[in-house]
N, C-alpha and C positions, 0 to 999 in steps of 0.2 A: 413454475417458480421453484427456486432453490433456496433452502434455508441456510443463511450465512450468519452464524451467531444468533442474534435476536431479531433479525429481519429477513425478509424474503427478497430475492433478486431474480430477475428474469433469467431464463435459461441462456446458456452461452451463445447460441445462434442469434437469439433476439437481442442480446446485449451487444454483440458485435455489429449487428445490422444497424442498431441505433447509433453507435459511435462512428460507424462508417458513413453515416448520412450527414455528419457535421461538416461545416466549413471551418477549417482550422486557421484562424486568424487572430493574432495577438495585438494588443495595443502597444504603441511605441512609448507610452508614458513611463517614466522612471522617476518617481517622486520619493526622495530620501525620507521625507516625513512619513509617508505611507509605509515605507519599508521598515521603519524603526518603531512605529506606533504599535503598542500592544493592542491587538484586535481580539474579538471573540474567536473561539476555536473554530478554524475554518474546516478542518477535517470533520468535526462534529456536525457542522451544518450540512456538509456534503452528504453525510450518512442519513441525516434527517430527510433531505430531499430524495435520496435514493430509496428510502423506505416507503415513500409515498406512492411510487409507481413501480418500483422494482427496476427502473431504468435510470441511468445517470442524467443529470441536467446538462444541457449544452453550455458552451462557454459564456454566452451572454446571459442566459437565464440564471446561471449560477452566480455570476458577478452581480447582477441586479438584485437577486434575492439576498445575497450575503451583505450587500450594502444596506439593505433594510434592517438587518440584524445589527449592523454597526451603528446605524442611527439610533436604534433602540438602546444601544449601550453608550450613547452620548459621545461617539467618535466625532472628531472635528469635521464638519461638512466640507471644509476647504480641501480635504484630501480625497474626495470622492473618486476622481479619475484615477489617482494612483492606487487606491484600494481595489478598484474594479480591475485594473490592469494586473495587479498582484494576484487577485483571485483567479483570473483567467490563466495566468502562468502556472498556478498551483494545481488546477483541476486535472490536467493530464496525468499527474502522478497518482492522484487519488483513484482515477478511473483505471489506470494500469494495475494498481494493486487489487481492485475489485475483480478485474478480469483474471488476474493471476490467481486470486482466491478461488474463483470458479474452477480454473484448471487444476489447482492443487486438490480441491475437494473431490474432483472427479477421479484423479489417479490414486489418492490415498484411501478414500472411502473407509473401510473397516480396519485399515492398517494403522492409521494414525489420525489424531484430531488436528485440525488446522484452525488457528486463532489469529484473526487479523483485525481485532477490535481496536477502538480508540484507546481503551485502557492499556492494551498491550503496547501501543505506540507511545503513549504519554508516560506510563508508569514503569514499563519494563524496557523501554528504549530499543525496541525492535519492531520490525514491520509484521513479521509472522512468527508464531510459535507452533512448531510441529512436534507433537508429542505422541510417541508410540503407544498403541493400545496393548502391546504385548510385553514390552520391556520398559524400564525406567529410563528411557532415552528421549532427550529433548534437543531439537535443533532450533536455534534462533536464526531466522532468515532475515537478512538486511538487504533491501532492494533500493537501487537508485540509478540515475542516469550516469553513463560513463563519461563524466567530465571532470576536469581538474578541480573545480569548485566543489563538486559533489564528493569526490574522494577525500578532499581536505576536511569537509564537514563530517564525513563518516568517521574519519580517523580521530576527530575530536570528541565524538560521542562516548560517554561513559556507559558501560554495560552494567546493568543492575543484576546481581545474582538472583536466580529464580528459586533456589533452594539453599537452606543452610547446610553447613558442613555436616556430614554424617547422614544426609538424607538418602544417599545411595543413588541419586540421579546422575546420569551421564549426560552432561550438557555441553553443547558446542555451538560455535557461531559460524555462519556461512554467508558470504556476500555474493549477491547476484546483480550484476549491472546490465544495463540495456543501452543500446545505441542503434543506429540504422543498420549496421552490419549484423549484430547479434539477434536483434528482435525481428518480429514479423511486421511488415508494413502493410497497413490496410489501404484500400483504394484512394482514400483521401489523405494519405501520407501520415496517418496516425500510427505510432509504434505500439505494439503490444508484445508481451513475452511469447516466445515461440515454443513449440513442442520440444525442441532440442534443449532449451533452457529448463523447461519443466523436468525433463528426464535427468538433467544435470543435478537438480535438487533431489530427485528420487534416488539417484545413484549415491549421492553423498549420505542421505538418510540411511540407506541400506548399509553403507560402510560403517556408519556409527553403530547401528544395531549389531553388525558382525563384530566390531571391536569390543563392544560391551559383552557379547556372548563369549568371545575369546578370553577376556579378562575374568569372566565368571568361572570358566572351566579350567583356567590355568592353575 
C-alpha cells in the first residue's frame, strides 16, 4: 500500500491490474436536469470508496454507490439514470489522477511533496500541488483530457494565489493534457498518463528550481 495524503492506495501494479480488468462502457443517457442539478461532491465520494480497499470502484459500482449518496441528499429520483451516466463519465478522470499521483510520488519521493487532495481541487483550483523540499518552489499542475471543451473550461478557471505577496515562493502553473496519442493505453482501452508525460512534469519542475536558484544568485 502507498500513503497518498490521508489514505492508502494499492501499489501501482495492483492499481493498474484492477483498472485493466474493467469493461469500459458508458451509458448513452444525457439528461440536462442531471447535468445541471447540484449534486453531492462526486470526487469526495470517489475518495471515500478508494480508501475502503485501496482500489478504485468500477464504473457501475461507483454509479450505484453515488446514487445512494444522492438519494440521502434528497436528489430528485426522476434523474437517476442521468446521474448514474454522469458519474460513469466522471470516474475515469478521478482514476487517472490517482494513477498519476502514484507515478508522481514515485519519481519525486524526497525531492518534493505531491498534493492531490479534494481540498487542493476545490479550494486552490488545481489538480496537483508539487512543492519542493529544498526551495520555496511550487508547481500547480492542471490535468485534463485534450478536447476543445476541456481546454475551454480550463481557460475559464480562476487560479487562486497560494501565498501572499512577499512570501518568497516561486509559484508557476503547468498544464498536462491526455489523449490516445499522448497517454498510455491499457489492454481494455483505458488511458493513463505515460512515463514520458511524467518526465515532462519532472523536467518542468527542475526548470522552475533552476530559475529560482538563478534569481537567488543574480
